[in-house]
C-alpha positions as CSV (number, residue, x, y, z in Angstrom):
1,M,20.1,21.5,-24.7
2,I,18.3,19.1,-22.3
3,D,19.0,19.7,-18.6
4,P,18.3,16.4,-16.8
5,Y,17.9,18.3,-13.5
6,R,15.3,20.6,-14.9
7,T,13.5,17.7,-16.7
8,L,13.1,15.8,-13.4
9,G,12.3,19.0,-11.4
10,V,15.2,18.6,-8.9
11,S,18.1,20.7,-7.8
12,R,21.7,19.9,-8.6
13,T,22.3,18.9,-5.0
14,A,19.4,16.4,-5.0
15,S,20.0,13.1,-3.3
16,P,19.6,9.8,-5.3
17,D,16.4,9.1,-3.3
18,D,15.0,12.5,-4.3
19,I,15.9,11.9,-7.9
20,K,14.3,8.4,-7.8
21,K,11.1,9.7,-6.2
22,S,10.7,12.5,-8.7
23,Y,11.3,10.1,-11.6
24,R,8.6,7.7,-10.4
25,R,6.1,10.4,-9.9
26,L,6.7,12.0,-13.3
27,A,6.9,8.6,-15.1
28,R,3.5,7.6,-13.7
29,E,2.0,11.0,-14.6
30,H,3.3,11.2,-18.1
31,H,3.4,7.6,-19.1
32,P,2.1,7.1,-22.7
33,D,-0.4,4.5,-21.5
34,R,-2.3,7.3,-19.8
35,K,-2.5,9.3,-23.0
36,P,-2.6,6.9,-25.9
37,G,-1.7,8.5,-29.3
38,D,-0.3,11.6,-27.6
39,K,3.1,12.1,-29.3
40,R,4.1,15.0,-26.9
41,A,3.5,12.7,-23.9
42,E,5.6,10.0,-25.4
43,D,8.5,12.5,-26.1
44,L,8.2,13.9,-22.6
45,F,8.4,10.4,-21.1
46,K,11.5,9.6,-23.1
47,D,13.1,12.8,-21.9
48,I,12.2,11.9,-18.3
49,S,13.6,8.4,-18.8
50,S,16.9,9.7,-20.3
51,A,17.3,12.3,-17.5
52,Y,16.8,9.6,-14.9
53,D,19.3,7.2,-16.6
54,L,21.9,9.9,-16.5
55,L,21.4,11.2,-13.0
56,S,20.9,7.8,-11.4
57,T,24.3,6.7,-12.6
58,P,27.0,8.3,-10.4
59,A,29.7,8.3,-13.1
60,K,27.4,9.9,-15.7
61,R,26.2,12.4,-13.2
62,R,29.7,13.5,-12.3
63,K,30.7,13.8,-15.9
64,F,27.6,15.9,-16.7
65,D,28.2,18.2,-13.7
66,A,31.8,18.6,-14.8
67,G,30.7,19.5,-18.4
68,E,32.2,16.4,-20.0
69,I,29.0,15.1,-21.4
70,D,25.7,16.7,-22.5
71,G,22.2,16.0,-21.2
72,M,21.9,13.0,-23.5
73,G,25.0,11.4,-22.1
74,N,27.2,12.2,-25.2
75,R,30.7,13.4,-24.8
76,R,30.9,17.1,-25.8
77,P,33.2,17.6,-28.8
78,G,36.2,19.8,-28.0
79,Y,35.9,19.3,-24.2
80,G,39.2,20.0,-22.5
81,A,40.9,20.9,-25.7
82,G,40.7,24.6,-25.3
83,S,38.6,24.7,-28.5
84,Q,36.4,27.7,-29.2
85,G,34.4,25.8,-31.8
86,Y,31.7,23.3,-31.2
87,G,32.9,22.7,-27.5
88,A,32.4,26.4,-26.8
89,Y,29.0,26.3,-28.5
90,Q,28.0,23.4,-26.1
91,R,29.2,25.3,-23.0
92,N,27.3,28.4,-24.1
93,T,24.1,26.4,-24.4
94,G,24.0,25.1,-20.9
95,P,20.8,24.8,-18.8
96,H,21.1,28.3,-17.4
97,S,21.8,30.1,-20.6
98,G,18.3,30.2,-22.1
99,P,17.0,28.4,-25.1
100,N,18.9,30.5,-27.7
101,A,21.9,31.6,-25.8
102,G,25.2,31.3,-27.8
103,R,23.4,30.1,-30.9
104,A,23.6,32.1,-34.1
105,R,20.6,32.3,-36.4
106,N,20.6,29.6,-39.1
107,S,23.4,27.8,-37.3
108,P,24.7,24.9,-39.4
109,F,24.5,22.7,-36.3
110,D,20.7,23.1,-36.0
111,G,19.8,20.2,-38.2
112,F,22.5,18.1,-36.6
113,F,21.0,18.6,-33.1
114,K,17.5,17.8,-34.2
115,D,18.5,14.6,-36.0
116,R,20.8,13.5,-33.2
117,T,18.2,14.1,-30.5
118,R,15.4,12.3,-32.4
119,K,17.7,9.2,-32.9
120,E,18.7,9.2,-29.2
121,H,15.1,9.4,-28.2
122,Q,14.1,6.5,-30.4
123,S,16.9,4.4,-28.8
124,V,15.8,5.0,-25.2
125,K,15.1,1.9,-23.2
126,A,13.2,2.5,-20.1
127,N,11.6,0.2,-17.6
128,G,8.0,0.9,-16.7
129,A,7.1,2.6,-13.5
130,D,5.4,0.8,-10.6
131,V,1.9,1.7,-9.7
132,S,0.1,1.6,-6.4
133,Y,-3.5,0.9,-5.5
134,T,-5.6,0.8,-2.3
135,L,-8.2,-2.0,-2.1
136,K,-10.8,-2.0,0.6
137,V,-12.2,-5.3,1.7
138,S,-14.6,-6.5,4.4
139,F,-13.4,-8.3,7.5
140,L,-15.0,-11.6,6.4
141,D,-13.5,-11.4,2.9
142,A,-10.0,-10.8,4.3
143,A,-10.5,-13.6,6.9
144,L,-11.8,-16.2,4.5
145,G,-10.1,-15.1,1.3
146,V,-11.7,-13.6,-1.8
147,E,-11.1,-12.5,-5.4
148,K,-11.6,-8.8,-6.2
149,D,-11.5,-6.9,-9.5
150,V,-8.9,-4.1,-9.7
151,R,-8.8,-1.8,-12.7
152,M,-5.2,-1.1,-13.8
153,A,-3.8,2.2,-15.0
154,S,-3.6,0.6,-18.5
155,G,-7.4,0.3,-18.5
156,K,-7.5,-3.5,-18.1
157,T,-9.2,-5.2,-15.1
158,L,-7.4,-8.0,-13.2
159,K,-8.7,-10.4,-10.6
160,V,-6.7,-10.1,-7.4
161,R,-6.7,-13.0,-5.0
162,I,-6.9,-11.8,-1.4
163,P,-5.5,-14.8,0.7
164,A,-7.3,-15.9,3.8
165,G,-5.7,-14.1,6.8
166,T,-4.6,-11.0,4.9
167,E,-4.0,-8.2,7.4
168,T,-4.7,-4.5,6.9
169,G,-1.8,-2.6,5.4
170,Q,-0.5,-5.8,3.7
171,V,0.8,-5.2,0.1
172,L,0.1,-7.7,-2.7
173,R,2.6,-7.5,-5.6
174,L,1.3,-8.1,-9.1
175,K,4.4,-8.7,-11.2
176,A,4.6,-6.9,-14.5
177,Q,1.2,-5.3,-14.1
178,G,2.3,-1.7,-13.8
179,M,3.2,0.7,-16.5
180,S,4.6,-0.7,-19.7
181,G,8.3,-0.1,-20.5
182,L,9.6,1.6,-23.6
183,G,12.1,0.2,-26.1
184,G,12.0,-3.3,-24.7
185,G,12.1,-2.1,-21.1
186,T,10.6,-4.3,-18.3
187,P,7.0,-3.5,-17.2
188,G,6.7,-2.2,-13.7
189,D,4.8,-3.9,-11.0
190,A,1.4,-3.2,-9.5
191,R,1.3,-3.0,-5.7
192,V,-2.1,-3.4,-4.0
193,E,-2.4,-2.3,-0.4
194,V,-5.2,-4.0,1.4
195,Q,-7.3,-1.9,3.8
196,I,-9.7,-4.1,6.0
197,Q,-12.9,-2.5,7.1
198,G,-14.0,-3.0,10.7
199,D,-16.8,-5.5,11.6
200,I,-19.5,-5.0,14.2
201,K,-19.4,-8.7,15.2
202,F,-15.9,-10.0,14.8
203,R,-12.4,-8.8,15.8
204,A,-9.1,-10.5,14.8
205,D,-6.0,-11.0,16.8
206,G,-3.6,-12.7,14.5
207,L,-5.4,-15.8,13.3
208,D,-7.7,-15.9,16.3
209,V,-11.2,-14.4,16.1
210,H,-13.1,-12.8,19.0
211,S,-16.8,-12.2,19.3
212,E,-19.5,-11.7,21.9
213,E,-22.8,-13.5,22.5
214,A,-25.7,-12.5,24.8
215,V,-27.1,-15.1,27.1
216,T,-30.2,-15.0,29.4
217,L,-30.0,-15.1,33.2
218,A,-31.3,-18.7,33.1
219,E,-28.7,-19.8,30.5
220,A,-25.9,-18.3,32.5
221,L,-27.1,-19.7,35.9
222,L,-28.2,-23.1,34.8
223,G,-26.2,-23.7,31.6
224,G,-27.4,-24.8,28.2
225,Q,-26.7,-24.6,24.5
226,I,-26.8,-21.5,22.4
227,E,-26.0,-20.7,18.7
228,A,-22.8,-18.7,18.3
229,Q,-21.9,-17.0,15.0
230,T,-18.4,-17.8,13.6
231,I,-16.7,-16.7,10.4
232,H,-17.4,-20.2,9.1
233,G,-21.1,-20.1,10.0
234,P,-23.3,-20.7,13.1
235,L,-22.3,-23.3,15.6
236,L,-24.0,-24.8,18.7
237,V,-21.9,-24.2,21.9
238,T,-22.4,-25.2,25.5
239,V,-22.7,-22.5,28.2
240,P,-21.4,-23.9,31.5
241,E,-23.5,-23.6,34.6
242,G,-22.8,-20.5,36.7
243,S,-21.3,-18.5,33.8
244,N,-20.8,-14.7,34.1
245,S,-20.5,-11.8,31.8
246,G,-17.0,-12.1,30.4
247,T,-16.8,-15.9,30.6
248,R,-14.9,-16.9,27.5
249,L,-15.5,-20.1,25.5
250,R,-12.8,-21.4,23.1
251,L,-13.9,-22.9,19.8
252,K,-10.8,-24.7,18.6
253,A,-9.7,-24.2,15.0
254,K,-12.8,-22.1,14.2
255,G,-10.7,-18.9,13.6
256,I,-8.8,-17.9,10.5
257,H,-7.3,-20.6,8.3
258,R,-4.1,-19.6,6.4
259,R,-2.6,-21.8,3.7
260,P,0.9,-23.2,4.1
261,T,3.6,-20.7,3.0
262,N,7.4,-20.5,2.9
263,G,7.8,-24.3,3.1
264,Q,5.4,-24.9,5.9
265,E,3.9,-28.4,5.9
266,F,0.5,-27.6,7.4
267,A,-2.0,-24.8,7.2
268,Q,-2.2,-22.5,10.2
269,R,-5.6,-22.4,12.0
270,G,-6.6,-19.9,14.6
271,D,-9.3,-20.4,17.3
272,H,-12.5,-18.5,17.9
273,Y,-13.1,-17.1,21.4
274,V,-16.7,-16.3,22.4
275,S,-17.2,-13.9,25.4
276,L,-20.6,-14.2,27.1
277,R,-22.7,-11.2,28.2
278,V,-25.5,-11.9,30.6
279,M,-28.6,-9.9,29.7
280,L,-31.6,-9.3,32.0
281,P,-35.2,-9.3,30.5
282,E,-35.9,-6.1,28.5
283,E,-39.2,-5.7,30.4
284,Q,-39.3,-5.2,34.2
285,D,-40.3,-8.4,36.0
286,S,-41.8,-7.8,39.5
287,D,-41.6,-11.5,40.4
288,L,-37.9,-11.6,39.6
289,K,-37.3,-8.5,41.7
290,K,-39.2,-10.0,44.7
291,F,-37.2,-13.2,44.4
292,V,-33.8,-11.5,44.2
293,K,-34.6,-9.2,47.2
294,K,-35.6,-12.2,49.3
295,W,-32.6,-14.2,48.1
296,I,-30.0,-11.5,48.6
297,S,-31.1,-10.7,52.1
298,K,-30.2,-14.2,53.1
299,R,-27.1,-14.6,50.9
300,P,-25.4,-11.3,50.4
301,Y,-22.1,-11.3,48.4
302,K,-19.6,-8.8,47.1
303,V,-18.2,-8.5,43.5
304,R,-16.1,-5.3,43.9
305,K,-13.0,-4.7,46.0
306,E,-13.1,-2.3,48.8
307,T,-12.0,1.2,47.7
308,L,-9.8,3.6,49.7
309,N,-11.5,6.4,51.5
310,R,-10.3,9.7,50.0
311,T,-9.9,12.7,52.3
312,A,-10.2,16.3,51.4
313,A,-6.4,16.6,51.7
314,E,-6.0,14.1,48.8
């Protein structure tokens, strides 16, 4: 007899969540789509589906545990009537009695069981299992939106649209693109988790983008225009006079653009923030050093707060 607990690999005290998790794992592993033409895989999948149908329905599970129904959900003949005939035979062939316990050789019931089980298997209706994928995309692809090819468990390849502004860990649901159902069951879904790779130039904070641009001493002191890189391409920006390292410039609406969703009337647009970093010449310049020494001697200034003197006692 089929023992649904043994089929799903769970204990008789398993919780509904444990039963569901085990079913999904086994359904993905033994789905016929993974082994086309394998009759044993198809039969095993039907057993798994039947076992889950029984154990996931509280009323059926209680009846099975009480011995009222068998592993296929059929009422056991003679149950509760004190019969020593077929009902006793069913009880002697429980899940812990071994494959041949209580069964006489050449039993007249052998053919009945085989035909009944075969018909029940053929009538099984099971929904397909969901499948999960992880898709790695670059920062720019996630920020701007892109289409990527994802190969399904069924072997077909689908184009998955990554919307602009997709964040790492976000799951995209592809309805009915999971495992096929059996007996008219509904196909499962495909769930694609997006993992965004880091970028050496850009960093996102919601829809806002942050980056850094180097400027010369003259550009920082006197001001001027520089070319800044944005996710939408290069852009000329003005460096104000007297800028320092850390000075931040705001480029309005040059961040991530997200299309309207959930009834929103307008698209959402983030800003791009450029932080300046003052760079000295790579080669030592003696004239610059002489000038700075002469200048600082006449106009000293401080950029750090005074620190507390620490004693040995501290």
